[in-house]
ZADOMAR-536185 format. One line per 10 residues: number of its first residue (from 1); for each residue x, y, z of C-alpha. Coordinates in Angstrom, 2 decimals. Layout:
N
NUM	X/Y/Z | ...
END
This chain:
423
1	-0.16/-0.09/-0.21 | 1.24/3.51/-0.89 | 2.62/5.63/1.55 | 0.13/9.07/2.57 | 1.33/11.74/1.05 | 2.58/14.21/3.44 | 1.62/18.05/2.73 | 4.20/20.69/5.10 | 4.88/24.09/5.62 | 8.58/25.28/7.01
11	10.51/24.78/10.56 | 8.80/27.21/12.58 | 5.73/27.39/11.37 | 3.05/30.42/11.08 | -0.18/30.89/10.17 | 0.40/30.64/6.53 | 2.69/27.58/6.61 | 0.39/26.22/9.47 | -2.89/27.16/7.70 | -2.12/26.33/3.81
21	-0.39/23.19/4.21 | -4.06/22.35/5.70 | -5.61/23.32/2.81 | -4.02/22.04/0.24 | -4.15/18.83/1.78 | -7.86/19.26/1.71 | -8.01/20.03/-1.64 | -5.97/17.14/-2.52 | -8.47/15.11/-0.72 | -11.14/16.46/-2.63
31	-9.34/15.71/-5.99 | -9.60/11.75/-4.60 | -5.63/12.27/-3.18 | -4.24/9.83/-0.75 | -2.78/13.23/0.71 | -2.22/14.83/4.74 | -1.15/17.88/6.44 | 1.72/17.78/8.64 | 3.61/20.32/10.39 | 7.31/21.16/11.24
41	7.15/22.59/14.65 | 5.06/23.80/17.34 | 1.80/26.04/16.73 | 2.40/29.73/17.80 | -0.76/31.83/19.86 | -1.84/33.77/16.62 | -2.53/30.18/14.40 | -3.53/28.41/17.54 | -6.52/31.21/17.53 | -7.28/30.79/14.16
51	-7.52/26.57/14.50 | -9.83/27.32/17.36 | -11.90/29.78/15.85 | -12.72/27.83/12.51 | -12.77/24.33/14.98 | -9.80/22.69/12.85 | -7.45/20.44/14.98 | -3.69/21.46/14.31 | -2.13/18.85/12.19 | 0.16/16.20/13.50
61	4.20/16.62/14.09 | 6.55/15.33/12.28 | 10.02/16.41/13.62 | 12.09/14.62/10.16 | 11.52/12.60/6.99 | 14.45/9.84/7.35 | 13.60/6.32/6.45 | 13.40/4.34/9.80 | 13.89/0.72/10.78 | 10.68/-0.02/11.45
71	9.68/0.37/7.81 | 12.61/-1.59/6.26 | 12.86/-4.41/9.46 | 11.94/-8.16/7.91 | 8.97/-9.15/10.27 | 9.27/-12.35/8.51 | 12.61/-13.71/9.73 | 11.93/-16.18/13.08 | 13.84/-16.35/15.79 | 14.95/-19.52/17.34
81	13.86/-20.82/20.46 | 16.39/-21.56/23.63 | 14.95/-25.58/22.42 | 15.83/-25.35/19.30 | 17.98/-27.91/18.50 | 21.65/-27.97/16.74 | 20.26/-29.20/13.87 | 17.41/-26.13/13.57 | 20.21/-23.73/13.98 | 22.06/-25.41/10.85
91	18.53/-25.17/8.81 | 17.83/-21.63/10.01 | 21.01/-20.98/8.41 | 20.87/-22.74/5.31 | 17.55/-20.81/4.38 | 18.64/-17.17/5.43 | 21.67/-14.98/4.20 | 23.20/-14.36/7.50 | 26.05/-14.98/9.79 | 23.65/-13.99/12.75
101	20.48/-15.78/13.84 | 18.56/-14.00/16.45 | 17.41/-15.94/19.52 | 13.91/-15.26/21.63 | 12.24/-16.94/24.34 | 8.59/-16.63/24.51 | 8.61/-13.42/22.21 | 11.49/-12.31/24.39 | 14.98/-11.31/22.70 | 17.60/-13.57/24.46
111	20.61/-12.85/22.18 | 22.14/-13.80/19.12 | 23.71/-17.42/17.65 | 27.09/-16.48/15.32 | 27.48/-18.73/12.13 | 30.80/-19.35/13.67 | 29.80/-21.28/16.37 | 28.41/-24.46/14.62 | 32.00/-24.83/13.68 | 32.99/-26.03/16.98
121	30.27/-28.01/17.16 | 30.49/-29.81/14.05 | 34.65/-30.77/15.67 | 33.12/-32.14/18.88 | 30.88/-34.52/16.17 | 33.74/-35.59/14.78 | 35.51/-36.36/18.27 | 32.35/-38.19/19.41 | 32.27/-35.10/22.64 | 28.99/-33.65/24.12
131	27.22/-31.20/21.60 | 25.92/-27.74/23.36 | 22.79/-26.32/22.99 | 21.58/-23.57/21.12 | 20.91/-22.11/24.80 | 24.41/-22.23/25.41 | 25.72/-20.78/22.34 | 23.75/-17.64/22.50 | 25.78/-14.66/23.00 | 25.02/-10.78/23.26
141	24.66/-9.02/20.36 | 27.17/-6.25/19.47 | 24.70/-4.31/17.42 | 20.59/-4.51/17.38 | 18.62/-1.60/16.00 | 14.85/-0.47/17.28 | 12.09/0.79/15.37 | 12.49/4.38/15.75 | 16.13/4.18/14.74 | 17.24/5.88/11.28
151	17.70/2.94/8.28 | 20.97/5.72/7.19 | 22.22/4.04/10.43 | 22.00/0.21/9.45 | 25.85/-0.80/8.07 | 26.24/-1.59/4.49 | 27.10/-5.20/5.23 | 25.52/-7.86/7.32 | 22.33/-8.41/9.07 | 20.63/-7.28/12.33
161	18.44/-8.13/14.96 | 15.71/-5.12/16.05 | 14.29/-5.42/19.33 | 11.32/-2.62/20.94 | 11.35/-3.32/24.50 | 13.21/-6.28/25.03 | 10.75/-7.87/22.58 | 12.25/-9.32/19.04 | 10.57/-7.85/16.25 | 12.76/-8.96/12.93
171	15.82/-8.26/11.44 | 17.08/-5.64/9.23 | 20.11/-5.02/6.54 | 21.02/-1.65/4.64 | 19.68/-3.44/1.25 | 16.09/-3.23/3.54 | 16.72/0.27/4.06 | 17.02/0.85/0.61 | 14.07/-0.64/-0.70 | 11.67/1.01/1.36
181	9.32/3.27/-0.71 | 10.08/7.27/-0.17 | 7.79/9.59/1.11 | 6.48/11.76/-1.33 | 6.05/15.51/0.19 | 4.30/18.31/-1.14 | 6.01/21.88/-0.20 | 3.96/24.93/1.04 | 5.01/28.31/2.11 | 9.13/27.27/1.74
191	11.71/25.95/-0.62 | 14.66/26.69/0.45 | 16.40/23.71/2.06 | 17.48/24.94/5.50 | 13.24/25.41/6.53 | 12.32/21.56/5.30 | 12.08/19.49/7.62 | 15.09/17.31/8.11 | 15.58/14.60/5.88 | 14.19/15.65/3.34
201	17.16/13.81/0.65 | 15.45/10.31/1.56 | 11.97/11.80/0.57 | 10.29/12.96/-2.36 | 9.01/16.28/-3.27 | 6.44/16.42/-5.67 | 5.22/20.04/-5.53 | 6.10/23.43/-4.07 | 3.59/26.12/-3.72 | 5.42/29.38/-2.79
211	5.59/33.55/-2.67 | 9.23/33.36/-1.00 | 12.49/33.73/-3.20 | 13.72/30.81/-4.61 | 16.37/29.67/-2.35 | 18.97/27.84/-5.32 | 19.44/24.77/-2.69 | 16.13/22.76/-3.79 | 17.06/19.54/-6.03 | 14.55/16.95/-6.94
221	15.09/13.52/-9.33 | 12.42/14.35/-11.86 | 10.03/17.10/-13.04 | 7.64/18.41/-10.44 | 5.19/21.02/-9.88 | 6.03/23.85/-9.15 | 3.52/27.93/-8.29 | 5.52/30.58/-6.99 | 3.72/34.01/-7.49 | 4.65/37.54/-5.96
231	1.55/38.12/-3.76 | 1.87/38.24/0.20 | 0.87/34.88/1.07 | 1.04/31.22/0.00 | -3.02/31.02/0.93 | -4.03/33.20/-1.74 | -2.13/31.08/-4.35 | -4.07/28.09/-2.75 | -7.28/29.58/-2.88 | -6.89/30.20/-6.61
241	-5.97/26.81/-6.81 | -9.53/25.92/-5.66 | -10.73/28.29/-7.85 | -9.19/26.99/-11.45 | -9.91/23.07/-9.98 | -13.52/24.43/-9.51 | -13.86/23.08/-6.55 | -15.51/24.78/-3.44 | -13.72/26.23/-0.47 | -15.18/24.10/2.15
251	-16.55/26.87/4.86 | -13.40/25.97/8.01 | -10.66/26.10/5.42 | -11.96/29.74/3.57 | -11.41/30.73/7.53 | -7.78/28.96/7.72 | -6.68/30.94/4.37 | -8.42/34.20/5.53 | -6.01/33.79/8.86 | -3.28/33.52/6.54
261	-3.72/36.31/4.63 | -4.38/38.22/7.26 | -1.02/36.96/9.65 | 1.47/37.32/6.61 | 0.14/40.64/5.30 | -0.64/42.12/8.64 | -4.37/42.81/7.44 | -3.01/44.80/4.59 | -0.21/46.96/5.98 | 2.88/45.14/4.55
271	4.34/46.34/1.82 | 4.25/42.17/0.45 | 0.17/42.60/0.10 | -0.91/42.68/-3.61 | -4.35/43.58/-4.58 | -4.94/40.12/-5.48 | -4.53/39.26/-1.43 | -7.08/42.33/-0.47 | -9.56/40.33/-2.96 | -8.83/37.03/-1.77
281	-9.55/37.64/2.01 | -12.86/39.36/1.03 | -13.97/36.50/-0.75 | -12.61/34.39/1.86 | -14.60/36.09/4.83 | -17.39/35.79/3.08 | -17.22/31.99/2.72 | -16.03/32.03/6.51 | -18.98/34.27/7.43 | -16.87/36.78/9.61
291	-16.42/40.55/9.89 | -12.74/40.93/7.74 | -11.13/43.72/10.13 | -12.71/42.61/13.10 | -11.92/39.29/13.19 | -8.22/40.37/11.64 | -7.60/42.68/14.56 | -8.44/40.34/17.20 | -6.32/37.52/14.94 | -3.18/39.42/15.48
301	-3.79/40.88/18.96 | -3.63/37.17/20.22 | -0.54/36.67/18.38 | 0.86/39.65/19.54 | 0.16/39.03/23.59 | 3.96/37.68/23.76 | 4.00/38.67/27.65 | 4.62/34.49/29.18 | 7.03/33.99/26.55 | 10.63/33.68/27.81
311	13.42/35.45/26.23 | 14.45/32.00/24.14 | 11.12/31.57/23.08 | 10.89/35.37/21.84 | 14.73/34.94/20.03 | 13.51/31.86/18.10 | 10.02/33.60/17.12 | 8.91/32.70/13.43 | 12.80/32.01/12.74 | 14.13/31.17/9.49
321	17.30/30.02/8.45 | 19.21/31.91/5.28 | 22.32/31.53/2.80 | 24.08/33.29/0.17 | 25.95/30.00/0.17 | 28.65/31.06/2.35 | 27.03/32.77/5.32 | 24.48/31.32/7.25 | 22.25/33.53/9.41 | 18.43/33.42/11.30
331	15.81/36.00/11.11 | 13.30/35.51/13.93 | 9.96/38.33/14.03 | 7.67/38.75/16.49 | 5.06/41.03/15.76 | 3.47/43.36/18.52 | 1.04/46.01/19.35 | 3.90/48.32/21.69 | 7.25/47.31/21.52 | 8.34/49.15/24.55
341	8.45/46.50/26.80 | 10.34/44.04/24.24 | 12.52/46.83/23.60 | 13.10/47.80/27.67 | 14.63/43.91/27.81 | 16.85/44.34/24.87 | 19.80/43.06/26.46 | 18.25/39.96/27.51 | 16.99/39.04/24.11 | 20.57/40.19/22.27
351	21.66/37.27/24.89 | 19.34/35.22/23.92 | 20.57/35.68/20.01 | 24.07/34.97/20.32 | 23.33/31.69/22.30 | 21.17/30.53/19.53 | 23.51/31.67/16.76 | 27.18/30.33/18.83 | 25.12/27.15/19.42 | 24.71/26.52/15.85
361	27.52/28.41/14.22 | 25.50/31.02/12.70 | 27.00/34.43/11.59 | 24.61/35.82/12.85 | 20.91/35.59/14.35 | 18.35/38.43/13.69 | 14.74/39.38/15.98 | 12.57/41.84/14.30 | 10.50/43.57/16.99 | 8.14/44.37/14.73
371	4.95/47.27/15.51 | 1.93/46.20/13.74 | -0.01/49.60/14.70 | 3.69/51.82/13.73 | 4.50/49.68/10.94 | 7.57/50.15/11.77 | 10.49/47.35/12.77 | 13.53/47.70/15.38 | 15.95/45.08/14.29 | 18.53/43.91/16.61
381	20.58/41.16/16.15 | 23.63/39.00/17.59 | 27.44/38.69/15.54 | 29.79/40.36/13.66 | 27.76/41.63/11.04 | 27.71/45.27/12.24 | 29.15/46.27/8.81 | 26.47/44.49/6.62 | 23.76/45.74/8.46 | 25.36/49.29/8.02
391	25.00/48.77/4.58 | 22.10/47.22/3.92 | 19.78/49.54/5.66 | 21.85/52.84/5.17 | 22.00/53.41/8.66 | 24.49/53.52/11.62 | 24.26/50.33/14.11 | 23.65/51.45/17.89 | 24.24/49.07/20.34 | 23.38/46.35/17.57
401	20.19/47.83/16.69 | 18.60/49.60/13.63 | 15.38/51.28/13.56 | 13.19/50.51/10.32 | 10.20/53.17/9.68 | 7.53/51.08/7.60 | 9.23/48.05/7.59 | 7.67/44.92/8.60 | 8.41/42.57/6.12 | 11.05/39.69/6.37
411	10.65/38.44/2.76 | 11.07/41.89/0.79 | 12.45/44.11/3.15 | 14.92/42.44/5.35 | 16.08/39.32/3.42 | 17.18/41.05/0.38 | 18.85/43.76/1.71 | 20.99/42.26/3.67 | 21.81/39.17/0.82 | 22.94/42.06/-1.25
421	25.24/43.69/1.41 | 26.97/40.21/1.43 | 28.27/40.59/-1.88
END
């Protein structure tokens, strides 16, 4: 049976990433495709508000796409019981291409029997000595895998026992792992490899729907469906795909798509917002049965409350990695109604950014403290990037900070400027 197709947004998911993946997966299902939405991280407050408002459960969390030993294990390889005779053991080795045989008693893993052990028993036969029993020849296994282990850790040569909670499961080998069907994945709201769930090289990307820059690090084995549009939100693109397919958008899905547009465009305040985003939001609000402005402001307020977040959580909020090929940096963002409280704890936030930066050896870690009301951003950062930041925004850097009036968009007003200044 073929695996379900996973539809996922980026790591550290925002509202667009969560809602667009749910909506795009639903579109596939309505087309008869066996697809399911998954997420690459925890749900933030703003997204939780939208999911709760429209009574939609968050999709399951997937931490990686690595092939697991549990997918490759040969459960049909029976273990030898303690009571097995040496003839039984010899027959087991004759039937299996392995130098080691699993031994279990009542399902409980007991150890392994090495093929080489039988050679000594043959000598005893010639000498007329009493033969050993399988139980007496059992040894501890040098290597044991569990079903949750990554398949790529299985050595290229040999067969290995798989044990879970003391119970024998089966045996695994590198060829078994290689034979596992790759998970097919649809990406929404991202395309740069650093933002994709880990292990994507062991899966198969079959489509990308996005509104960001093309990062240049994505490679596929064959041609795939790709749709990039310069709009303010991936949800705007997903809405158009429903329309192109002539499929009615369910009320709760319309609500999620609307929430994503409101979030990414900051209720149409962001410079990334297009007329298509506005028109899409109006149509979605009608389907969802909500007042666009009232609902939008309530949702933004729910996400803007960061009073209960730790400095580390704030520093990592909505964090994305970027690279020019040689320099890798991160940009996080918090959107609030009033920046006063956050700026008062600037040094604490800088310390949190430095801890994150040094732990992963990033060149720099940035935090956008964005005011929804003032439509401006205080950009603070850790790392030796003062000259780059000064060049990028034509401003003097004061104590690891620049004030950027009119700046609200990471993808349009921060990332391109920093990448250009790095050249």
